[in-house]
C-alpha positions as CSV (number, residue, x, y, z in Angstrom):
1,X,63.9,33.7,146.8
2,X,60.9,33.7,144.8
3,X,61.7,30.3,143.2
4,X,61.9,28.6,146.7
5,X,58.4,27.0,147.3
6,X,59.5,24.3,149.7
7,X,61.8,24.4,152.7
8,X,62.7,21.0,154.1
9,X,64.3,20.8,157.5
10,X,65.7,17.4,158.1
11,X,66.6,16.4,161.6
12,X,64.8,19.5,163.2
13,X,65.9,18.2,166.7
14,X,69.3,19.5,166.0
15,X,68.0,22.9,166.9
16,X,68.7,21.8,170.4
17,X,72.4,21.0,169.5
18,X,75.0,23.1,171.3
19,X,77.2,23.7,168.3
20,X,74.8,23.9,165.4
21,X,71.5,24.7,167.0
22,X,71.7,28.4,167.0
23,X,72.6,28.4,163.2
24,X,69.7,26.2,162.2
25,X,67.3,28.4,164.2
26,X,68.7,31.6,162.7
27,X,68.2,30.1,159.1
28,X,64.7,28.8,159.9
29,X,63.8,32.2,161.5
30,X,65.2,34.2,158.4
31,X,63.2,32.0,156.1
32,X,60.1,32.7,158.1
33,X,60.7,36.4,157.8
34,X,61.4,36.2,154.1
35,X,58.0,34.4,153.8
36,X,56.2,37.0,155.9
37,X,57.8,40.0,154.0
38,X,57.4,38.6,150.5
39,X,53.9,37.2,151.1
40,X,55.2,33.8,149.3
41,X,53.7,30.5,149.3
42,X,56.8,29.0,150.9
43,X,55.9,25.7,152.7
44,X,57.9,24.4,155.7
45,X,58.4,20.6,156.2
46,X,60.3,19.7,159.2
47,X,61.1,15.9,160.0
48,X,62.9,14.1,162.7
49,X,62.8,10.6,163.9
50,X,63.6,11.4,167.5
51,X,62.0,14.8,168.5
52,X,60.2,14.8,171.7
53,X,58.0,17.8,171.1
54,X,56.7,17.9,167.5
55,X,53.8,20.0,168.3
56,X,56.0,22.7,169.7
57,X,57.9,22.9,166.6
58,X,54.7,23.0,164.6
59,X,53.6,26.0,166.7
60,X,56.9,27.8,166.1
61,X,56.7,27.2,162.3
62,X,53.1,28.5,162.2
63,X,52.3,32.0,161.0
64,X,49.4,34.3,161.5
65,X,48.2,33.4,158.2
66,X,48.5,29.7,158.5
67,X,48.9,27.0,161.1
68,X,51.4,24.2,160.6
69,X,50.0,20.6,160.8
70,X,51.8,18.1,162.8
71,X,51.9,14.6,161.7
72,X,53.2,12.2,164.4
73,X,53.9,8.9,162.6
74,X,54.5,5.9,164.6
75,X,56.8,3.0,163.6
76,X,54.1,1.3,161.5
77,X,54.9,3.7,158.7
78,X,58.7,2.7,158.5
79,X,59.6,0.7,155.4
80,X,62.3,-1.2,157.5
81,X,61.4,-2.1,161.1
82,X,63.2,-0.5,163.9
83,X,65.3,-2.7,166.2
84,X,65.4,-1.7,169.9
85,X,68.1,-3.5,171.8
86,X,70.1,-2.9,175.0
87,X,73.8,-3.9,175.0
88,X,75.5,-4.6,178.2
89,X,79.0,-3.3,178.9
90,X,81.9,-3.7,181.4
91,X,81.5,-6.4,184.0
92,X,78.0,-7.3,183.3
93,X,77.7,-11.0,183.5
94,X,74.1,-11.4,182.5
95,X,73.2,-10.6,178.9
96,X,69.7,-9.4,179.9
97,X,70.9,-7.0,182.6
98,X,71.1,-3.3,182.1
99,X,73.3,-1.2,184.0
100,X,72.9,2.5,184.2
101,X,76.1,4.2,185.7
102,X,76.6,7.9,185.3
103,X,80.3,7.4,186.1
104,X,81.0,4.8,183.4
105,X,83.4,6.0,180.7
106,X,83.9,4.3,177.4
107,X,87.6,3.4,176.7
108,X,89.0,4.7,173.4
109,X,91.3,2.8,171.3
110,X,94.2,4.7,172.9
111,X,93.8,2.7,176.0
112,X,94.3,5.0,179.0
113,X,92.1,7.8,177.9
114,X,88.4,7.8,178.5
115,X,85.6,9.7,176.7
């Protein structure tokens, strides 16, 4: 562990995932403990394009010796512009209409089964 100086956590928002979130949180927590016990200079970098609460994660990754710095970068830093579009589905006749229906189910390629 003495050779690890940087711990990069990509897609940090996956901590909230039902299947993988607990494992990711456990690994991060273990690395935080290792850092505290060994008094290493390990740095954490956590990235996500879709996280709604980066300040909370920065607070969680902070230690008593050092606070994490949260950089909230907007889209102007992206090398490729992000396109935001809304696609209609089902019986929508207007291309600009947006329909939000919680009962709508996408049809799979198997025809009768819905997901």
